N, CA, C and O atoms as a GROMACS GRO file, in nm:
protein
  384
    1MET      N    1   5.218   5.791   9.415
    1MET     CA    2   5.098   5.796   9.357
    1MET      C    3   5.052   5.734   9.248
    1MET      O    4   5.129   5.685   9.166
    2LYS      N    5   4.914   5.728   9.236
    2LYS     CA    6   4.886   5.625   9.153
    2LYS      C    7   4.844   5.755   9.010
    2LYS      O    8   4.800   5.869   9.028
    3VAL      N    9   4.877   5.687   8.869
    3VAL     CA   10   4.872   5.775   8.720
    3VAL      C   11   4.737   5.712   8.648
    3VAL      O   12   4.734   5.589   8.644
    4GLU      N   13   4.680   5.749   8.619
    4GLU     CA   14   4.637   5.706   8.527
    4GLU      C   15   4.559   5.789   8.391
    4GLU      O   16   4.553   5.908   8.362
    5LEU      N   17   4.512   5.680   8.333
    5LEU     CA   18   4.526   5.775   8.070
    5LEU      C   19   4.347   5.792   8.122
    5LEU      O   20   4.268   5.701   8.148
    6SER      N   21   4.325   5.938   8.122
    6SER     CA   22   4.162   5.926   8.085
    6SER      C   23   4.184   5.833   7.986
    6SER      O   24   4.294   5.795   7.945
    7ALA      N   25   4.005   5.776   7.928
    7ALA     CA   26   4.045   5.720   7.794
    7ALA      C   27   4.041   5.737   7.647
    7ALA      O   28   4.044   5.658   7.552
    8GLU      N   29   4.034   5.861   7.659
    8GLU     CA   30   4.099   5.993   7.515
    8GLU      C   31   4.294   6.023   7.512
    8GLU      O   32   4.361   6.035   7.409
    9ALA      N   33   4.350   6.029   7.669
    9ALA     CA   34   4.527   5.977   7.671
    9ALA      C   35   4.518   5.873   7.566
    9ALA      O   36   4.530   5.884   7.444
   10ASN      N   37   4.486   5.728   7.672
   10ASN     CA   38   4.550   5.642   7.655
   10ASN      C   39   4.496   5.614   7.412
   10ASN      O   40   4.562   5.551   7.330
   11ALA      N   41   4.383   5.680   7.391
   11ALA     CA   42   4.389   5.657   7.211
   11ALA      C   43   4.473   5.688   7.134
   11ALA      O   44   4.507   5.625   7.033
   12GLN      N   45   4.540   5.849   7.199
   12GLN     CA   46   4.630   6.000   7.204
   12GLN      C   47   4.750   5.934   7.179
   12GLN      O   48   4.833   5.967   7.094
   13ALA      N   49   4.760   5.793   7.292
   13ALA     CA   50   4.938   5.739   7.305
   13ALA      C   51   4.895   5.626   7.212
   13ALA      O   52   4.968   5.624   7.113
   14GLN      N   53   4.786   5.516   7.211
   14GLN     CA   54   4.750   5.432   7.102
   14GLN      C   55   4.884   5.477   6.946
   14GLN      O   56   4.998   5.455   6.905
   15ASP      N   57   4.760   5.550   6.915
   15ASP     CA   58   4.754   5.621   6.797
   15ASP      C   59   4.924   5.683   6.771
   15ASP      O   60   4.929   5.623   6.664
   16ILE      N   61   5.044   5.742   6.778
   16ILE     CA   62   5.049   5.816   6.796
   16ILE      C   63   5.177   5.686   6.835
   16ILE      O   64   5.268   5.704   6.754
   17ASP      N   65   5.202   5.599   6.904
   17ASP     CA   66   5.232   5.470   6.854
   17ASP      C   67   5.286   5.388   6.771
   17ASP      O   68   5.396   5.343   6.739
   18THR      N   69   5.167   5.379   6.742
   18THR     CA   70   5.129   5.390   6.604
   18THR      C   71   5.200   5.435   6.495
   18THR      O   72   5.278   5.371   6.423
   19TRP      N   73   5.153   5.595   6.486
   19TRP     CA   74   5.224   5.622   6.342
   19TRP      C   75   5.397   5.671   6.403
   19TRP      O   76   5.471   5.706   6.311
   20TRP      N   77   5.476   5.675   6.586
   20TRP     CA   78   5.550   5.684   6.528
   20TRP      C   79   5.680   5.528   6.463
   20TRP      O   80   5.783   5.530   6.395
   21ARG      N   81   5.596   5.411   6.533
   21ARG     CA   82   5.644   5.280   6.454
   21ARG      C   83   5.658   5.298   6.368
   21ARG      O   84   5.774   5.329   6.342
   22GLU      N   85   5.558   5.295   6.251
   22GLU     CA   86   5.620   5.331   6.137
   22GLU      C   87   5.662   5.428   6.066
   22GLU      O   88   5.669   5.372   5.957
   23HIS      N   89   5.703   5.565   6.043
   23HIS     CA   90   5.738   5.703   6.072
   23HIS      C   91   5.874   5.702   6.115
   23HIS      O   92   5.960   5.740   6.036
   24ARG      N   93   5.914   5.651   6.262
   24ARG     CA   94   6.090   5.665   6.363
   24ARG      C   95   6.120   5.513   6.317
   24ARG      O   96   6.193   5.455   6.397
   25ARG      N   97   6.087   5.445   6.221
   25ARG     CA   98   6.198   5.338   6.219
   25ARG      C   99   6.352   5.320   6.310
   25ARG      O  100   6.362   5.216   6.373
   26ALA      N  101   6.453   5.407   6.316
   26ALA     CA  102   6.565   5.414   6.371
   26ALA      C  103   6.546   5.438   6.532
   26ALA      O  104   6.632   5.397   6.610
   27ALA      N  105   6.397   5.523   6.590
   27ALA     CA  106   6.361   5.428   6.721
   27ALA      C  107   6.222   5.475   6.782
   27ALA      O  108   6.160   5.558   6.848
   28LEU      N  109   6.223   5.294   6.669
   28LEU     CA  110   6.115   5.222   6.713
   28LEU      C  111   5.990   5.221   6.855
   28LEU      O  112   5.871   5.192   6.865
   29ASP      N  113   6.138   5.286   6.981
   29ASP     CA  114   6.071   5.277   7.128
   29ASP      C  115   6.098   5.408   7.189
   29ASP      O  116   6.118   5.425   7.309
   30LEU      N  117   6.096   5.488   7.110
   30LEU     CA  118   6.140   5.631   7.182
   30LEU      C  119   6.000   5.702   7.261
   30LEU      O  120   5.967   5.770   7.359
   31PHE      N  121   5.977   5.672   7.209
   31PHE     CA  122   5.776   5.734   7.254
   31PHE      C  123   5.719   5.721   7.366
   31PHE      O  124   5.693   5.785   7.468
   32THR      N  125   5.695   5.524   7.276
   32THR     CA  126   5.674   5.501   7.453
   32THR      C  127   5.778   5.476   7.567
   32THR      O  128   5.764   5.488   7.689
   33ASP      N  129   5.849   5.452   7.519
   33ASP     CA  130   5.999   5.426   7.627
   33ASP      C  131   5.962   5.569   7.689
   33ASP      O  132   5.853   5.572   7.747
   34GLU      N  133   6.006   5.641   7.688
   34GLU     CA  134   5.942   5.853   7.713
   34GLU      C  135   5.869   5.834   7.747
   34GLU      O  136   5.913   5.814   7.860
   35LEU      N  137   5.735   5.810   7.758
   35LEU     CA  138   5.548   5.790   7.846
   35LEU      C  139   5.611   5.742   7.949
   35LEU      O  140   5.629   5.792   8.060
   36ASP      N  141   5.663   5.580   7.877
   36ASP     CA  142   5.640   5.552   8.034
   36ASP      C  143   5.755   5.613   8.126
   36ASP      O  144   5.730   5.594   8.244
   37ARG      N  145   5.834   5.659   8.112
   37ARG     CA  146   5.953   5.770   8.221
   37ARG      C  147   5.917   5.886   8.289
   37ARG      O  148   5.984   5.939   8.377
   38ALA      N  149   5.739   5.950   8.216
   38ALA     CA  150   5.751   6.049   8.239
   38ALA      C  151   5.612   6.057   8.337
   38ALA      O  152   5.554   6.141   8.406
   39LEU      N  153   5.596   5.916   8.298
   39LEU     CA  154   5.486   5.866   8.415
   39LEU      C  155   5.497   5.790   8.530
   39LEU      O  156   5.429   5.785   8.632
   40LEU      N  157   5.567   5.749   8.503
   40LEU     CA  158   5.688   5.689   8.677
   40LEU      C  159   5.686   5.865   8.712
   40LEU      O  160   5.589   5.891   8.784
   41THR      N  161   5.746   5.952   8.686
   41THR     CA  162   5.779   6.027   8.695
   41THR      C  163   5.679   6.120   8.798
   41THR      O  164   5.687   6.155   8.916
   42LEU      N  165   5.591   6.138   8.701
   42LEU     CA  166   5.475   6.194   8.686
   42LEU      C  167   5.403   6.172   8.882
   42LEU      O  168   5.366   6.256   8.964
   43GLY      N  169   5.415   5.985   8.886
   43GLY     CA  170   5.403   5.960   8.966
   43GLY      C  171   5.484   5.947   9.164
   43GLY      O  172   5.465   5.895   9.275
   44GLU      N  173   5.553   6.015   9.106
   44GLU     CA  174   5.664   6.052   9.190
   44GLU      C  175   5.714   6.217   9.230
   44GLU      O  176   5.757   6.290   9.319
   45THR      N  177   5.680   6.212   9.119
   45THR     CA  178   5.665   6.434   9.098
   45THR      C  179   5.591   6.458   9.067
   45THR      O  180   5.603   6.486   8.948
   46PRO      N  181   5.411   6.481   9.133
   46PRO     CA  182   5.295   6.493   9.045
   46PRO      C  183   5.322   6.682   9.010
   46PRO      O  184   5.280   6.741   8.910
   47GLY      N  185   5.394   6.736   9.111
   47GLY     CA  186   5.447   6.853   8.990
   47GLY      C  187   5.468   6.976   9.003
   47GLY      O  188   5.450   7.091   9.044
   48ILE      N  189   5.570   6.794   8.883
   48ILE     CA  190   5.697   6.851   8.766
   48ILE      C  191   5.622   6.923   8.714
   48ILE      O  192   5.657   7.037   8.743
   49GLY      N  193   5.498   6.927   8.625
   49GLY     CA  194   5.485   6.965   8.581
   49GLY      C  195   5.394   7.141   8.516
   49GLY      O  196   5.307   7.195   8.584
   50ALA      N  197   5.444   7.203   8.373
   50ALA     CA  198   5.364   7.364   8.410
   50ALA      C  199   5.228   7.387   8.445
   50ALA      O  200   5.145   7.297   8.440
   51SER      N  201   5.210   7.465   8.468
   51SER     CA  202   5.086   7.528   8.582
   51SER      C  203   5.036   7.587   8.299
   51SER      O  204   5.067   7.623   8.186
   52TYR      N  205   4.970   7.551   8.375
   52TYR     CA  206   4.874   7.506   8.238
   52TYR      C  207   4.720   7.615   8.178
   52TYR      O  208   4.634   7.528   8.186
   53THR      N  209   4.700   7.650   8.165
   53THR     CA  210   4.596   7.743   8.121
   53THR      C  211   4.431   7.724   8.060
   53THR      O  212   4.382   7.831   8.097
   54ALA      N  213   4.368   7.682   8.020
   54ALA     CA  214   4.288   7.637   7.943
   54ALA      C  215   4.136   7.674   7.894
   54ALA      O  216   4.051   7.594   7.857
   55GLY      N  217   4.129   7.786   7.903
   55GLY     CA  218   4.049   7.875   7.875
   55GLY      C  219   4.044   7.876   8.042
   55GLY      O  220   4.143   7.922   8.098
   56ALA      N  221   3.937   7.830   8.122
   56ALA     CA  222   3.876   7.887   8.217
   56ALA      C  223   3.956   7.667   8.375
   56ALA      O  224   3.930   7.625   8.488
   57ARG      N  225   4.031   7.632   8.274
   57ARG     CA  226   4.080   7.522   8.312
   57ARG      C  227   4.178   7.606   8.414
   57ARG      O  228   4.182   7.729   8.419
   58THR      N  229   4.285   7.479   8.526
   58THR     CA  230   4.373   7.533   8.480
   58THR      C  231   4.471   7.375   8.507
   58THR      O  232   4.458   7.314   8.613
   59VAL      N  233   4.537   7.338   8.428
   59VAL     CA  234   4.528   7.155   8.453
   59VAL      C  235   4.746   7.160   8.434
   59VAL      O  236   4.767   7.277   8.404
   60ARG      N  237   4.847   7.107   8.438
   60ARG     CA  238   4.992   7.005   8.432
   60ARG      C  239   4.986   7.009   8.257
   60ARG      O  240   4.897   6.972   8.181
   61ARG      N  241   5.116   7.069   8.229
   61ARG     CA  242   5.133   7.014   8.142
   61ARG      C  243   5.305   6.985   8.121
   61ARG      O  244   5.379   7.075   8.160
   62LEU      N  245   5.364   6.872   8.065
   62LEU     CA  246   5.498   6.792   8.077
   62LEU      C  247   5.569   6.807   7.936
   62LEU      O  248   5.526   6.839   7.825
   63LEU      N  249   5.603   6.798   7.949
   63LEU     CA  250   5.678   6.764   7.743
   63LEU      C  251   5.726   6.663   7.721
   63LEU      O  252   5.726   6.694   7.601
   64LEU      N  253   5.763   6.584   7.720
   64LEU     CA  254   5.839   6.414   7.664
   64LEU      C  255   5.906   6.494   7.569
   64LEU      O  256   5.863   6.506   7.454
   65GLU      N  257   6.061   6.578   7.632
   65GLU     CA  258   6.160   6.613   7.542
   65GLU      C  259   6.193   6.597   7.357
   65GLU      O  260   6.212   6.681   7.268
   66ARG      N  261   6.187   6.411   7.358
   66ARG     CA  262   6.272   6.408   7.235
   66ARG      C  263   6.194   6.349   7.154
   66ARG      O  264   6.234   6.305   7.046
   67SER      N  265   6.022   6.338   7.215
   67SER     CA  266   5.959   6.319   7.171
   67SER      C  267   5.820   6.460   7.082
   67SER      O  268   5.741   6.429   6.993
   68HIS      N  269   5.827   6.536   7.114
   68HIS     CA  270   5.810   6.593   7.155
   68HIS      C  271   5.633   6.668   7.145
   68HIS      O  272   5.575   6.758   7.085
   69TYR      N  273   5.600   6.540   7.267
   69TYR     CA  274   5.475   6.553   7.326
   69TYR      C  275   5.438   6.585   7.397
   69TYR      O  276   5.522   6.635   7.472
   70HIS      N  277   5.328   6.591   7.434
   70HIS     CA  278   5.266   6.703   7.608
   70HIS      C  279   5.167   6.614   7.756
   70HIS      O  280   5.057   6.625   7.810
   71LEU      N  281   5.225   6.575   7.762
   71LEU     CA  282   5.112   6.512   7.845
   71LEU      C  283   5.041   6.616   8.007
   71LEU      O  284   5.071   6.643   8.123
   72TYR      N  285   4.895   6.650   7.865
   72TYR     CA  286   4.843   6.735   7.987
   72TYR      C  287   4.750   6.675   8.130
   72TYR      O  288   4.662   6.608   8.078
   73TYR      N  289   4.737   6.672   8.226
   73TYR     CA  290   4.697   6.625   8.391
   73TYR      C  291   4.679   6.694   8.418
   73TYR      O  292   4.741   6.794   8.383
   74GLU      N  293   4.591   6.696   8.494
   74GLU     CA  294   4.586   6.646   8.680
   74GLU      C  295   4.606   6.639   8.810
   74GLU      O  296   4.547   6.547   8.867
   75VAL      N  297   4.651   6.689   8.854
   75VAL     CA  298   4.660   6.592   8.980
   75VAL      C  299   4.525   6.578   9.140
   75VAL      O  300   4.516   6.670   9.222
   76GLN      N  301   4.457   6.477   9.147
   76GLN     CA  302   4.314   6.464   9.220
   76GLN      C  303   4.431   6.446   9.279
   76GLN      O  304   4.552   6.454   9.255
   77ASN      N  305   4.314   6.401   9.414
   77ASN     CA  306   4.371   6.385   9.575
   77ASN      C  307   4.439   6.268   9.580
   77ASN      O  308   4.520   6.264   9.673
   78ASP      N  309   4.434   6.159   9.504
   78ASP     CA  310   4.475   6.074   9.528
   78ASP      C  311   4.579   5.962   9.393
   78ASP      O  312   4.601   5.842   9.376
   79ARG      N  313   4.597   6.029   9.358
   79ARG     CA  314   4.606   6.014   9.130
   79ARG      C  315   4.672   6.113   9.033
   79ARG      O  316   4.739   6.214   9.056
   80VAL      N  317   4.653   6.084   8.975
   80VAL     CA  318   4.804   6.154   8.812
   80VAL      C  319   4.685   6.142   8.764
   80VAL      O  320   4.648   6.027   8.739
   81PHE      N  321   4.603   6.242   8.740
   81PHE     CA  322   4.553   6.204   8.575
   81PHE      C  323   4.580   6.281   8.441
   81PHE      O  324   4.580   6.404   8.443
   82VAL      N  325   4.604   6.210   8.320
   82VAL     CA  326   4.606   6.285   8.251
   82VAL      C  327   4.485   6.292   8.136
   82VAL      O  328   4.396   6.210   8.110
   83LEU      N  329   4.517   6.423   8.076
   83LEU     CA  330   4.374   6.443   7.984
   83LEU      C  331   4.371   6.377   7.836
   83LEU      O  332   4.279   6.332   7.768
   84ALA      N  333   4.502   6.392   7.814
   84ALA     CA  334   4.568   6.422   7.669
   84ALA      C  335   4.669   6.442   7.642
   84ALA      O  336   4.712   6.551   7.680
   85VAL      N  337   4.781   6.336   7.549
   85VAL     CA  338   4.872   6.383   7.442
   85VAL      C  339   4.892   6.402   7.337
   85VAL      O  340   4.858   6.316   7.255
   86TRP      N  341   4.965   6.544   7.285
   86TRP     CA  342   4.914   6.629   7.239
   86TRP      C  343   5.099   6.697   7.196
   86TRP      O  344   5.198   6.729   7.261
   87SER      N  345   5.065   6.690   7.065
   87SER     CA  346   5.214   6.733   6.951
   87SER      C  347   5.243   6.827   7.065
   87SER      O  348   5.179   6.849   7.168
   88ALA      N  349   5.356   6.876   7.018
   88ALA     CA  350   5.453   7.005   7.132
   88ALA      C  351   5.404   7.090   6.987
   88ALA      O  352   5.385   7.212   6.994
   89PHE      N  353   5.390   7.033   6.885
   89PHE     CA  354   5.427   7.126   6.738
   89PHE      C  355   5.203   7.161   6.657
   89PHE      O  356   5.173   7.224   6.556
   90ARG      N  357   5.130   7.106   6.731
   90ARG     CA  358   5.044   7.096   6.722
   90ARG      C  359   5.004   7.308   6.677
   90ARG      O  360   5.029   7.403   6.751
   91GLY      N  361   4.948   7.314   6.555
   91GLY     CA  362   4.900   7.466   6.627
   91GLY      C  363   4.785   7.445   6.709
   91GLY      O  364   4.683   7.445   6.641
   92ARG      N  365   4.768   7.428   6.818
   92ARG     CA  366   4.614   7.432   6.884
   92ARG      C  367   4.686   7.336   6.970
   92ARG      O  368   4.773   7.256   6.935
   93SER      N  369   4.627   7.361   7.112
   93SER     CA  370   4.552   7.265   7.225
   93SER      C  371   4.469   7.196   7.243
   93SER      O  372   4.375   7.206   7.164
   94PRO      N  373   4.463   7.115   7.329
   94PRO     CA  374   4.364   7.000   7.303
   94PRO      C  375   4.243   7.037   7.369
   94PRO      O  376   4.255   7.098   7.475
   95ARG      N  377   4.101   7.004   7.316
   95ARG     CA  378   4.041   6.990   7.408
   95ARG      C  379   4.013   6.961   7.595
   95ARG      O  380   3.915   6.893   7.628
   96LEU      N  381   4.074   6.999   7.665
   96LEU     CA  382   4.033   6.924   7.757
   96LEU      C  383   3.919   6.993   7.875
   96LEU      O  384   3.877   6.923   7.967
   0.00000   0.00000   0.00000
């Protein structure tokens, strides 16, 4: 299945990668490697994420275990659409 990132999720991933490379010098590629693996997994097994309700909307959420970010996504007809890449430690959910 095709996996696409929304413009917002793509911008979030780029911001996270920039921050990660500045602050996690011992593991520069950890975030991008984990994100790439997760996106491949979503393409192969789109139902893997846990169901997550945000207001009136229900999406799926997959945790990147080592970097502690969540991918919030929807499974649409022929694609997986990532809505947000969000820190698991933030005190709030992303706007979906």
